[in-house]
N, C-alpha and C positions, 0 to 999 in steps of 0.2 A: 251389355251395360249401357243404359241410356242417360247417364248422368251428364250434366253440362259442366264443363270446366271453365272457370273465369280466367281471363288473361291476367298475367302478372303485370305489375307496373313496368318491369324491364321489357316485357313483350310489347307493351303499349308504346314505350319509348322507341323501340325498334320499328314498329309499324308507322310511327310518325316521322321517323328518320333522325331522331335525336341520338347523340352518343349514349352508349350504355351508362346508366347511373346518373344521367343528367338531372333528374329530380330527386335523387337519393342524397340529400344534404343534411347536415346537422340542423335541427329545427326545434325551437323552444326548449333548449337545454338538453335535448336528446340526440343520440347519434343518428337517428333515422326518423323521418316524418311518418305519420300514419299512411297506410296505403290509400285510404279514402281521399286524403289531401292530394296525393300524387295523381290519382285517377281524375279528380276534378280538374287539376291544372293541365293535364295532358288532353283531356276531353275538350277543353276550351282553347287549345293551342292550334297551331298551323301544321300542315304537312310539309316538312322541310324539303323533300326532293323537288316538288313543283316550284316552290318559291326560290330555291337555289337556282334552278334552271332559268326562271324568269329574271331574277336579279343579275345573274351572270350575263344574260343577253342585254339587259338595260345598261349595266355597267360598262360593257364593251363600247357603248356609244358615247361615253363621256370624253370630252376633249381635255379635261383637267381632273385632278383628284377630287373625289366627292366624299361627303360624310353623311351619316344617317342619324336622324332623331326619330324615335318610335313612340307613338302614343298608344296607350292600352296594350302594352307589350306582352303581357302574360309572362311566360317562362323564358323569354329571350330568343324566340325563334327567328324573328327578323334580324336582330343584331348578329346572331350566329350565321345566318345565310350571308348577310352583308359582309361580315368580316372574312368569311371564306372567299368571297369574290374580290374584296378590295383591300384586305390586309388588316392585321390586328390594330386596334385603336381607331378605326374609321367609323365605328358606331359610337357616337359621342354622348348620346343620352337616350334614356328610355323612361317612359312613364307608366305606372301601374298603380291601382288602388288596393289590390288584395295583398295581404301580408306574405303568404307563401310564394307566389310568383315573384314578388320583389326580392325575396331572399335568394331564390334560384338565380335570377338575373344578376344580382350583385356578386354572387359567388362565381358564376360561370363567365360573365362578361366583364365585370368590374364595376367599380363605383361610377 
């Protein structure tokens, strides 16, 4: 059988290094967003393992506590990595123009 199987949004989250269900949020009055919205958001995101590695090394050089502000943040990849390295609440703001990524970041990282 030579059929091609499409990856599921959960598999895409795992390939990018996000926690399972990261983009599976209530959206526009429904319990789950359409898969197409999740695919787009994940495709425009960052690969978490690399950025976690890099931010952990950078954070080790700070002589005082640091915070993060993130422009064009997408679905919260940079705040997720930053807070894993520097503690909850150290990602203090994020900016995004698309509705679904903003909803993911607000739910997962906070206002």
